[in-house]
N, C-alpha and C positions, 0 to 999 in steps of 0.2 A: 414608807416604802410602797404603799398601795398605789399612789399616782405613778410611780416609776414603773411598776409592773404593768399597769394599764397602758402606759406609753409604749412599752416594749411590745405588747401584743398588737398595738395599732400599726407597728412596722411590719409585722409578719403577714398580715392580711393582704395588703396591696402587693407585696412581693410574691405571695403565693399565686394571686390571680395574674400577675405579670408573667410568671412562668407558664401558667396554663395557656395564656393567649399567645405568648411570644415564642415558645420553644416546642410545643407539642407538634409532632410530625404531621398530624392531620390538619391542625389549624394553620400551620406554616404554609401548607400547600394552598389553602384557601387565600391567604394573603398574597402569595405569589401571583395567583391568577387574577387578583383584583389590582395588583400593582400599588399597594398602599405601603405606608411606613409604620414601623414599630413605634411605641411610645417614646423610645430613646432616640428616635431620629434615624434609624437604619432603614434606608429605602430599598425596595425591591424593584426588579425590572418592571417598568410600566409598558402599556401597549404602544406608546410612542417610541420606545427604544428599538434600535435596529436589531432584528432577529435574523439569524442565518439558518437556512434550511439545508440539510445534508444532501437531499436529492438535487437541489439547485447547484450546490457546489460540485457534485459529481458531474453534472452536465457541463458546467463550465470547465472542469478539469479536462474532460474528453475533447473539448473544443480548442483549448488554448495551451495546454501543457506542452512545452517544447520537446520533452523526452518522448511523449506519445507521438507527436508529429514527426519527429526524426525517425522513430521506428517504422511508422507508416511509409515514409519516403524510402527507407531502405527496402521495404517490401516492394514498393512500386518500381524501384530501380532494378531489383532482381527479376521481376516479371518481364521487364523490357529486355533482359539478357537472353531469354529463351529463344525468341525468333532469330536473334543475331547468330547464335551458335549453331542453329539448325540450317543456316543458309550457306550455300557454296561460297568459297573465297571469291573475291572480286576478280573478274577476268582481266587479262592484260591485252591492251591494244598495242600492236606492233607496226611500225612504219620504218622502212630502211631503203637503202640503195645498194645495188650490187653491180660490180664490173669485174669480169673474169677474162682479161685479154689474152691469157696464156693458152687458152683452149679454143681452137677454131671450131665453129664460128664464135666470134666474140659475144659473150653474154653481158649485156649492160641494160639496166633498167631499175624500175621501182619495185620494192617488196612491201607488201601490206598483209595484215592478218591479225589474229588474236590467239591468246593462250589461256587455258583454263586448267586450274588445279582441281582434281577430283579425288577426295578422300576415299579410302576403301569403304565399300558398302557397309553400312551399320554404324560408322563412326559419328556421323552427324546426328543420327537419331539418339545415340547414347549421350552425346554432348547435350542435346536438348533435354533428355531425361535428367541428367545431372543438374542442369540449370533449373529445371522445373522443380525438382525436390529442394533445391536451395531456396527458391522463391517460397515454397510451401513452409519450409523451416522458418524463414523470416516472417512469414505471416503469423505463425504460432508465437514467435518471439514478440511480435507486435501485440497480440492478445495478452501474452504473459505480462508485458510491460504495462499495459493498460490496467489489468487486474491488480498488479502489484501496487501501482500508484493509487488506485482507488482504495485499496486496503490501507495504504499509508495515510491517505487523506482521512479515512474513517477513524483510524487510531488517533490522529492528531485532533480531530473533531471531538471524539469522546474524551480525550484527555483535557481538552479545553472545557468541555461541559463539567468534568469533575472539578477543575480548578474554580470555575464559577460557583459551583455548589459549595465547595470548601470555603470560599470567601464568604458566601452567604451564611453558612453555619457559624463560622468563626466570628463574623460581625455580630450575629445575634448573641453569641456567648460573651463577646466583649461587652455588649450592653448589660447582660446579666451580671458580669463580674463588676462592672462599675456600680451597679445597684447593690451588689454584695458589699463592695467597699463602703458605700454610704451607710449600709446597715451596720457593718462592723464598727465604723466610726461612731455611729449613734450609740451602739451598745457600749463601746469603750468610754464614751463621754459620761455615761451614767454608771460606769464601773461594773458592767455585766459581761464584758469581753476583754480579752487581753489585747494589748497593742500589737502583738504578733499577728493577730487575725488581719489587721489593717495592712500590715506589711506583706502578708501572704497574698492578699487580694491584689495589692499593687504589683507584686512580682508577676502574678499570672496575667495581669493586664499588659505588662511590658512584654511577656512572652507571646501574648496574642498579637501585639503590634509587630513583633518580630516575625511571627508566622505570616501575618498579612503582607508584610513586605516581600517575603519569599514567594508567596502565592501571586502577588502582583507581577513579580519578575517572570514567573512561569507563564502567566497569562500572556504577557507581551511576547515572550519567546515563542509560544504556540501561535500567536497571531502572525508573527513573522514567518514561521514554518508553513502555515496554511497558505499565506499569501505567496510564498515562494513556489509552492506546488501549483498554485493557480496562475502563476506568471504575473502576479501583481507586485507592485512595489512592497518590499518587506515591511517598510515603516508605515504602510497605509492602514487605515482603520478596518475593522472586521465586523464586530458585533457580538451578540450573545447567542450561544447555541440554544436550540429548542430543547424541550424536555425529552429525555431518553426513556423509551419504553422497553422493558426487558422482553426479548423474544425467546421463548423456550425452545430449545433444540429437541426435535422428536425423531431425528434420523439416527439409525444405529451406526455404530462405528464401521461395521462391515460395508454398509451401503456408502458411507463417506469414502472409504478406501476404494471401492469400486468406481465411484465417480472420479476420484483422482486419477485412477488408471485409465479411464475412458476419455475424460474431458480436460484434464489439466493441460493448459497450453505449454507450460514448461516441459512436461513429459512428452507431449506430442512433438515439440520442437526437436528434442533429442532423438525421437523415433524417426522423424524426417531426416535427421542427420545420418542415421544408419542407412536409410534408403538411398540417400545421396552417395554415401561411401560405397555401397554395394555396386551401384552403377559406375562409380569411379573406378572400381576394380575391373569391371567388364571393359570399360573404355581403355584402361591401361593395358590390359591383355590384347585388345584389338590393335594397339599401336605396333605390335609385331608384324602386322600385315602392311604391305606397301601402299603408298598413295600414288596416284597417276597424275601426269602432266601432259595435256594434249595441246599441241600448237598447230594451227592451220594457217598457211601463208599463200597469198596470191603473188605470182611473179609476172613481170612485164619485161620482155626483151625488145628494146627499141631498135636494135640492129636489124632484126628480121620481122619486126612489127607483129609479134606473136605473144600470146599469154600462156602462162602455165600455173601450176600450183604445187604445194608441198605440204605434207602432213607428217608431223613428228609426234610420236608417243614416248613419253619419258616415264620411268618407274623409279620411285625413291626406294633405295635398298636400305633396310635397317642394319647397316653394316656394324654399327657400334652398339649393338643391342645389349652387350654385357654391362656397359656403363650408362646406357640411356633407357631403353625399353624395360630391361630387367629391373633396373633400380626404380623405374616408375611404378612397376607392379608392386615392388616391396613397399614403396611409399603409400600406395593406395591401400594395401593390405593392413599396414600399420594404422592408417587413418580409420579404416573400418573397425579394427579391434579397439582403437581408442574411442570411437563413437559408441560401440557396444558397452564398454566400461562406463562411459559417461552416462548412458541411459540407465545402467544399473545403479550408479551412484545417485542420479537424480531421483529415481523411483524410491530408493531407500530414504532419501531426505524428505520427499513428499509424504511418504507414508508415516514418517516420524512426525512431520508437521500436522498431519491429520490426527494422529493419536494424541499429540500434545494439545492441539486446539480443542479436541473433543473432551479430554479429561479436565482441561481448564474451564470449559463451559459448564461441565457437570459440577465441578467444585463450586463455581460461582453461583449456580442455581441453588445448591444446597445451602451455601452461606447466606444468600439473599433471603431464603425462607427462614432460616434460624434468626438472622438479625432482625428481619421485619416483624416476625410473629412472636418472638420470644425475648431476645436480648434488649431491643430498644424499648418495648413496652415495660419490661422489668426495670430497665435503667431509668425510664421516665418516672415510674412509681417510686423508685428509690430516691430520686432527686426531690420529688414532691414531699416525701416523708422527711427527708433531711432538711428541706426548707422550713417545713412546719416545726420540726424539732428545734432547729436553730433559733427560730423566732421566739420560742419559749424557754430557751436555754437548756434543752435536753440533749442537743447534739452539738459537738464542737465544730469549729469552722473548717478544720481539715477534712472531716467527713463530708461536709457540705460541698467543699471544693472538689474532692475526689468524685463525688456523685456527678457533679456537672461535667468534669473531664471525661468520666467513663461514658456518659451519654454522648458527649461530643465525639469521642473516638468511635463509638458504635455507629453514629450517624455518618461519619466520614467513611468508615469501613463499608457500610451499606452502599453508599454511592460509588465507592471505589470498586466493589464487586460487581455492581451493575455495569460499570464502564468496562471492567475486565471481561465480563461475559460478552458484551457487544464487540469488543476488540477481538476476542477469540473467534467469534462468528465471522468477523471481517477477514481474518486470516484463513479460515476454512473456506470461505467463498473464493479467495484468491487461488488456493491450491486445488480446489475441486472444479474450477472452470466457470464459476458464476454464482448467481444467487441461489440459495438453498430453498427453492420453491417447493412448497408442499411439506417442508420439514421444520417449519417454524410456526409457533402459535404465540400471539402477542399477549403480554401480561403487563399492565400498567403498574407503576409504582404504588404500593399500598394495597394492591389487589391480592 
């Protein structure tokens, strides 16, 4: 039995060192930076692989996204309306011929002149104010669209980063499981392990392959989603995201809420809607006042070879005010009330989003600290001890397997919380009007 025991111990030593080199979070990061492969052939991204940078993607988004460009064009179109509605209606050029033989002396000759409609004083300026507020509202909607799409791009980018990290972690664990399978087979061949250990290892390898297939599908779907936002062909290649650094939020909730009240484009757009509606009410009330129509004509009497003129002033009487002007005021007042309610609803929704994003960022920061400083080091030591114990027959295979899966789940949870934290910050930036300058401090993974 002595040679068999010695043979068994020779298996545990390389497996122990393989784990130290291939799975430890600190050594894994070093291998990623060098772009090398693990002993089992699992390759990590090298310097020659296409890497995508988030700031470059945001710049491309702002330049080519059709939704952003459409929102900008709506704003430009609204600005062009303002001078139109402030200008008098087009004058009317009039040319005619008159002949009045029944009244001596006979009047016969050419008539020529022009007519001009003149709205009641104040109507044109109110129309201009209404159009100006509408243009300002669409300007804020453009900024809101831009920030919303930037946040959507960031979330997709961070999700893609998590998928790539998950594939990397699962690939490494697949290599370890294959090594575990070889160890279990070797121990089973000499009667030191049950055949069930081999089957368990094979089942977990199959589960890993299943998980990798799901992750690969998620990666391709995220590639297509990012390409769609960037107005690229969805089936086109994309690349690997750069490393994500956790940025700690240092702004208080009250300050974030104040920023949302003051700078959120979505809220400012609804506020501009209230301004527009208030001026629409004033304009609707001004419709009770009559407009004027002035016509000036020049007359030529060919019979007596003489010229004359004629001036006509017309007044539009709001005769049907009960069904026209009065209903117009009711319409404008209802629109104003609706704009105010829309503002209140938008503000409530934004303040909820601020609170939700804030608490999600805080939760993620706490979990990142616990996972990085406590759970993952403890799970690493537990796996090391389980490997050493299994190599000498003091620990069963199920304990070894559970230790590996616990560490894997903890590593995935750490990267998941890092991504959730950055996604929460992206949503906060969208609802507070832009980057949280002065409220973030960078913390790299592992620091």
